[in-house]
Backbone as a ProteinNet text record, in pm:
[ID]
protein_1_A
[PRIMARY]
MKVGLVRALSLYGCLVRTDASVKENARVAIEIAHSGTQISVMGRVVACVGDQSSRGLGIEFTEIDANDKKRLEACLSELVASQNLPAVPNP
[TERTIARY]
9388.2	9305.1	9323.9	9345.4	9357	9228.9	9192.8	9071.8	9109.1	9040.1	9063.9	8933.2	8939.1	8823	8847.5	8757.2	8770.9	8737.4	8832.5	8814	8780.9	8821.5	8790.6	8775.5	8679.9	8649.7	8614.7	8666.3	8631	8623.6	8594.2	8593.5	8732.9	8834.3	8971	9058.3	9010.1	9091.6	9029.9	9106.3	9055.5	9171.1	9137.4	9228.5	9172.4	9253.9	9210.4	9289.9	9218.9	9285.7	9303.5	9427.3	9456.9	9588	9601.7	9727.1	9817.8	9767.7	9844.8	9969.7	10077.6	10201.8	10213.2	10201.7	10206.6	10302.1	10385	10481.8	10417.7	10469.7	10424.3	10446.4	10357.2	10354.7	10305.2	10273.2	10219.1	10081.2	10051.3	9918	9830.5	9707.6	9615.8	9478.6	9412.8	9273.8	9187.9	9084.9	9002.1	8856.8	8793.4	8650.1	8588.3	8501.8	8435.2	8290.9	8246.3	8107.8	8039	7921.7	7844.2	7696.7	7617.1	7470.8	7432	7500.7	7467.2	7524.5	7599.6	7659.6	7807.3	7855.1	7996.7	8056.7	8173.3	8244.1	8386.3	8430.4	8565.1	8649.2	8768.5	8861	9003	9088.3	9231.5	9292.5	9397.1	9458.6	9607.1	9667.9	9810.7	9829.1	9910.8	9938.6	10028.2	9977.8	10055.5	10114	10063.6	10116.7	10086.5	10181.8	10162.4	10169.5	10061.9	10053.6	10031.6	10060.7	10035.1	10152.3	10122.8	10224.5	10174.5	10242.5	10207.5	10065.4	10014.3	9881.2	9768.8	9798.2	9693.7	9753.6	9763.5	9823.5	9716.2	9754.4	9663	9736.4	9660.2	9714.3	9635.4	9705.9	9642.9	9648.1	9532.3	9525.3	9462.5	9530.7	9479	9415.4	9291.7	9226.4	9288.3	9323.8	9385.6	9296.9	9209.6	9119.2	8985.5	8878.5	8743.8	8653.1	8574.8	8488.6	8366.5	8297.3	8187.3	8078.3	8043.2	7936.7	7979.6	8104.6	8153.8	8165.4	8201.1	8209.3	8071	7967.6	7830.8	7790.8	7827.2	7796.6	7871.8	7997.4	8076	8013.3	7972.5	7907.7	7779.5	7699.6	7575.8	7607.6	7709.2	7751.2	7792.4	7873.2	7918.1	7800.3	7706.6	7587.7	7506.7	7492.8	7419.2	7490	7622	7697.4	7686.4	7692.6	7678.1	7540.2	7436.5	7299.5	7281.5	7342	7325.8	7398.3	7497.6	7574.5	7528	7426.3	7376.3	7488.7	7576.3	7686.5	7646.6	7701.8	7671.8	7738.2	7668.2	7723.8	7835.1	7937	8046.6	8017.4	8015.4	7984.9	8093.2	8054.1	8151.2	8237.3	8367.4	8454.7	8421.1
9184.9	9208.1	9352.1	9368.6	9500.8	9528.7	9654.7	9693.7	9784.1	9765.7	9848.6	9872.4	9958.1	9991.9	9941.4	9855.8	9804.8	9917	9949.2	10057.5	10004.7	9883.5	9819.7	9670.4	9607.2	9467.1	9396.3	9274.3	9190.5	9046	8954.8	8812.9	8761.8	8836	8786.4	8858.5	8969.8	9042.1	9174.7	9252.6	9381.7	9476	9602.3	9704.7	9751.9	9744.4	9780.1	9900	10006.2	10120.8	10088	10094.2	10058.8	10121.9	10141.8	10189.3	10073.3	9951.1	9833	9820.9	9783	9761.1	9611.6	9576	9435.4	9424.9	9323.3	9305.3	9237.1	9267.8	9199.9	9049.6	8972.5	8826.5	8768.5	8853.1	8802.9	8742.4	8632.4	8573.4	8646.3	8676.3	8747.9	8680.8	8682.9	8638.2	8763.8	8762.7	8880.9	8847.2	8934	8926.6	9052.2	9034.4	9147	9149	9264.2	9280.6	9380.3	9339.1	9428.2	9394.5	9493.5	9478.3	9356.7	9337.4	9227.4	9092.3	9089.5	8965.3	8962.6	8848.4	8829.3	8738	8774.6	8695	8674.6	8549.2	8517.2	8465.5	8520.9	8475.9	8477.5	8399.8	8406.9	8476.1	8553.4	8624.6	8640.8	8702	8729.2	8875.1	8946.7	9087.2	9091.7	9155.4	9164.5	9303.8	9402.5	9538.9	9618.3	9701.9	9800.3	9935.4	10012.7	10136.2	10256.4	10374	10498.2	10545.1	10646.4	10704.2	10700.4	10767.9	10764.2	10812.3	10905.4	10960.3	10875.4	10792	10711.5	10582.9	10481.9	10355	10253.5	10160.2	10054.6	9928.4	9819.4	9689.9	9633.3	9590.6	9516	9369.5	9305	9167.2	9078.4	8970.1	8869	8758.7	8721.7	8612.9	8480	8399.2	8269.4	8152.8	8173.8	8067.9	8129.6	8069.1	8111.3	7989.9	7958.2	7841	7875.7	7773.9	7790.9	7883.4	7871	7956.2	8102.4	8126.8	8264.5	8321.6	8239.1	8287.2	8330.5	8252.4	8290	8421.6	8437.9	8563.8	8681.1	8658.4	8762.8	8800.3	8701.6	8728.9	8810.1	8773.6	8847.1	8989.8	9006.9	9139.6	9225.9	9170.3	9246	9281.5	9189.5	9217.5	9331	9328.6	9435.4	9570	9570.5	9694.9	9748.3	9660.2	9701.3	9762.6	9696.4	9746.6	9882.5	9901.9	10028	10143.3	10111.7	10214.3	10231.8	10154.5	10156.8	10129.7	10035.5	9997.1	9873.6	9856.2	9733.2	9613.9	9503	9380.9	9328.7	9270.7	9210.3	9061.8	9005.4	8863.1	8776.6	8656.7	8559.8	8509.3	8486.9	8436.3	8294.1
10814	10698.7	10651.4	10523.5	10461.8	10385.8	10376.3	10305.5	10189.8	10077.9	9961.4	9888.5	9790.1	9708.8	9567.7	9518.4	9382.6	9284.8	9197.9	9101.1	8962.5	8932.1	8804	8832.6	8763	8790.9	8661.7	8646.5	8532.6	8581.2	8488.9	8524.5	8556.7	8514.8	8523.9	8624.7	8679.6	8775	8814	8889.4	8934.9	8967.3	8977.9	9025.9	9158.8	9262.4	9397.3	9446.1	9484	9546.6	9693.9	9740.7	9878.9	9922.8	10051.2	10108.2	10147.3	10133.6	10171.4	10084.6	10145.4	10073.2	10044.7	9917.9	9877.1	9759.1	9759.5	9651.5	9531.1	9412.4	9291.1	9305.5	9246.6	9248.6	9381	9478.8	9605.2	9580.9	9648.6	9642.6	9744.3	9703.8	9791.9	9789.2	9904	9914.6	9911.5	9827.7	9809	9839.7	9915.5	9941.5	9881.2	9783.2	9718.8	9766.4	9814.9	9859.9	9768.6	9716	9630.2	9644.5	9679.1	9690	9773.6	9884.9	9975.5	9933.6	9825.4	9776.6	9811	9857.1	9887.5	9781.7	9731.1	9631.7	9682.7	9687	9734.1	9618.5	9603.6	9500	9554.3	9491.9	9516.8	9396.3	9420.2	9310.8	9329.5	9228.7	9228	9189.3	9265.8	9235.6	9111.9	9006.4	8882.2	8862.1	8936.8	8924.6	9050.1	9089.2	9194.2	9124.4	9131.9	9054.3	9144.6	9090.4	9161.6	9243.5	9327.3	9413.9	9557.5	9647	9789.3	9817.1	9735.7	9764.5	9706.4	9609.4	9546.1	9491.6	9578	9538	9502.3	9416.9	9380.6	9342.2	9337.6	9301	9185	9082.5	8974.6	9012.7	9019.2	9068	8962	8929.6	8838.1	8922.3	8890.5	8962.8	8920.4	9017.6	8988.2	9029.6	9126.3	9172.1	9209.5	9156.3	9193.3	9175.8	9278.1	9263.4	9177.9	9133.3	9037.7	9091.1	9218.4	9275.5	9281.7	9320.9	9325.3	9183.8	9087.6	8949.3	8900.4	8934.5	8897	8962.9	9089.6	9159.5	9095.9	9056.6	8991.4	8856.7	8778.8	8649.8	8670.4	8772	8801.2	8844.5	8925.9	8972.1	8853.5	8764.2	8646.6	8556.4	8538.4	8457.2	8517.8	8649.8	8719.2	8702	8714.7	8698.8	8555.7	8456.8	8318.2	8295.8	8347.4	8330.5	8397.4	8513.9	8585.9	8517.2	8436	8364.9	8221.2	8179.6	8041.5	7941.4	7974.9	7886.3	7807.5	7689.6	7614.7	7682.2	7684.8	7743	7653	7715.9	7642.4	7632.3	7511.4	7497	7557.7	7603	7654.5	7540.3	7565.8	7458.3	7421.7
[MASK]
+++++++++++++++++++++++++++++++++++++++++++++++++++++++++++++++++++++++++++++++++++++++++++

């Protein structure tokens, strides 16, 4: 198991800061923990960014079950509210 820090998060993917070496297009299982909530998703690495001192992975979510999607939506709403940002409407 590798550990990383989520730096950006959306309904469709995330940017994870990590020292893990992962190739583009690799499938990854992700567990996101926030405020006591666990969210599980499957994803695909779409970009490896940064240099040796600060590496990250751009991950596109490819599979998420309905309950985890609801938890992710609630997590994003909470983060938006805590930052006093305007909510983004659903497409």
